[in-house]
C-alpha positions in Angstrom: 94.6 119.5 -23.7 97.3 119.2 -26.0 96.6 115.2 -27.2 100.0 114.5 -25.3 100.3 113.4 -21.9 103.0 111.9 -20.1 103.6 108.2 -18.7 105.3 107.1 -15.8 108.5 106.5 -18.0 107.9 110.6 -18.7 108.0 110.0 -22.7 105.1 112.0 -24.3 102.1 109.6 -25.9 100.1 110.6 -28.7 96.9 109.8 -26.6 95.1 112.0 -29.7 96.1 109.7 -32.3 95.5 106.3 -30.2 91.9 107.7 -29.4 91.2 108.4 -33.3 92.7 104.9 -34.2 90.2 103.4 -31.6 87.1 105.7 -32.6 87.8 104.4 -36.4 87.6 100.5 -35.2 84.3 101.3 -33.2 82.8 103.1 -36.1 82.8 99.6 -38.4 80.1 98.1 -36.4 77.5 101.1 -36.5 78.3 102.4 -39.9 74.7 102.3 -40.8 73.7 104.1 -38.1 76.4 107.1 -38.1 75.4 106.9 -41.9 72.2 107.8 -40.7 73.8 111.0 -38.9 75.4 112.5 -42.1 72.2 111.6 -43.8 70.2 114.1 -41.1 72.7 116.6 -41.8 72.5 116.6 -45.4 69.0 116.3 -45.7 68.4 119.4 -42.5 71.3 121.7 -44.2 70.2 120.7 -47.8 73.5 119.7 -49.1 74.6 117.4 -51.1 78.0 116.1 -49.4 78.4 115.6 -45.2 80.3 113.5 -43.1 81.9 112.2 -39.9 85.6 112.4 -39.9 88.5 111.5 -37.6 91.6 113.4 -37.9 95.1 111.9 -37.6 97.9 113.9 -38.3 98.6 112.9 -41.6 95.2 111.4 -42.7 91.3 112.7 -42.2 89.4 109.6 -42.1 85.6 108.7 -43.2 83.6 107.4 -40.6 80.0 107.9 -42.1 79.7 110.1 -45.4 77.0 111.3 -48.1 78.2 112.6 -51.5 82.1 111.8 -50.8 83.7 110.8 -54.1 83.6 106.8 -54.3 87.7 106.6 -54.3 87.6 108.6 -50.9 85.5 106.3 -49.6 87.3 103.2 -50.9 90.5 104.8 -49.4 88.8 105.3 -46.3 89.8 108.9 -46.2 92.5 111.3 -47.7 95.8 113.2 -46.5 95.3 115.9 -43.9 96.4 118.2 -46.1 93.9 117.6 -48.9 91.1 118.3 -46.5 89.2 121.0 -44.8 88.6 119.2 -41.6 92.2 119.9 -39.8 91.5 123.6 -39.7 88.6 122.6 -37.1 90.4 120.2 -35.0 93.4 122.6 -34.7 91.6 126.0 -33.0 88.8 123.5 -31.9 85.6 125.6 -32.6 83.2 125.3 -35.3 84.5 126.6 -39.0 81.9 128.6 -41.4 83.3 128.9 -45.1 81.0 130.7 -47.2 83.7 130.2 -50.1 86.4 127.7 -50.2 88.1 128.9 -53.1 88.7 132.5 -51.2 90.9 131.0 -48.6 94.6 131.2 -49.1 95.5 127.4 -49.1 99.3 128.3 -49.2 101.3 127.5 -52.5 98.7 125.5 -53.7 95.6 127.2 -55.5 92.0 126.3 -53.9 91.3 124.1 -56.8 93.8 121.6 -56.3 93.1 121.4 -52.5 89.5 121.7 -52.4 88.4 120.9 -55.8 84.7 121.6 -57.1 83.8 122.3 -53.3 83.1 125.8 -52.3 81.3 126.2 -48.9 82.4 124.3 -45.7 80.8 124.2 -42.0 81.9 121.9 -39.6 81.9 121.6 -35.7 84.9 119.5 -33.8 84.2 116.1 -32.2 86.0 116.2 -28.9 86.6 113.3 -26.8 88.3 113.7 -23.3 88.8 117.1 -24.4 90.9 116.7 -27.4 89.2 117.5 -31.2 89.5 114.5 -32.6 87.2 114.7 -35.5 84.2 116.8 -37.2 80.9 116.6 -38.2 80.5 118.2 -41.5 78.4 119.9 -44.3 79.8 121.3 -47.9 78.3 122.4 -50.5 79.6 123.0 -54.3 78.6 126.2 -54.7 79.4 129.5 -52.4 76.9 129.9 -49.4 76.4 131.5 -46.3 76.0 128.7 -43.7 74.9 130.7 -40.1 74.4 129.9 -36.5 71.6 127.8 -38.1 73.6 125.4 -39.4 75.9 125.2 -36.6 73.0 124.3 -34.4 72.4 121.3 -36.6 75.8 119.9 -36.5 75.7 120.5 -32.8 72.3 118.7 -32.3 73.7 115.7 -34.2 77.4 115.8 -32.8 76.1 113.9 -29.5 74.2 111.3 -31.4 77.6 110.4 -33.7 80.0 110.1 -30.1 77.2 108.0 -28.5 77.6 105.6 -31.6 81.3 105.9 -31.6 81.3 104.8 -27.3 81.6 108.1 -26.5 79.1 109.9 -25.1 
């Protein structure tokens, strides 16, 4: 599913963005429970940083996070260009990166995009077939995440989606 559909006026409507907006609103009253999911992921994967993100075309919104810098949490997220999460949304599959600084980010050096983050594991969150965000874990040192990390993330994903009202 592309996230776009035609309505009765044959106008394309970006249903994915609308869904992300509704999920952010749904996250507010269950933020503590979402935080428990994130904390469990961080503990089970032994990482200092984990998050439930909702990805719009222009921004990555943080529904719950552990180890996320205060300025990002206060802002509610960050520009999509500054995050790894949209790379999970676009191919709709788990993403494991052992060393983010070894990835080609285009014009900008890796440290400008991901800062001190070095390792990333994320799985897509889906609503009605469209990928709307990620459940992810990050580490400040290079690390080889494996299928076990994906299994932990996939185990917690349905809990997060249920809390967001989208089982």
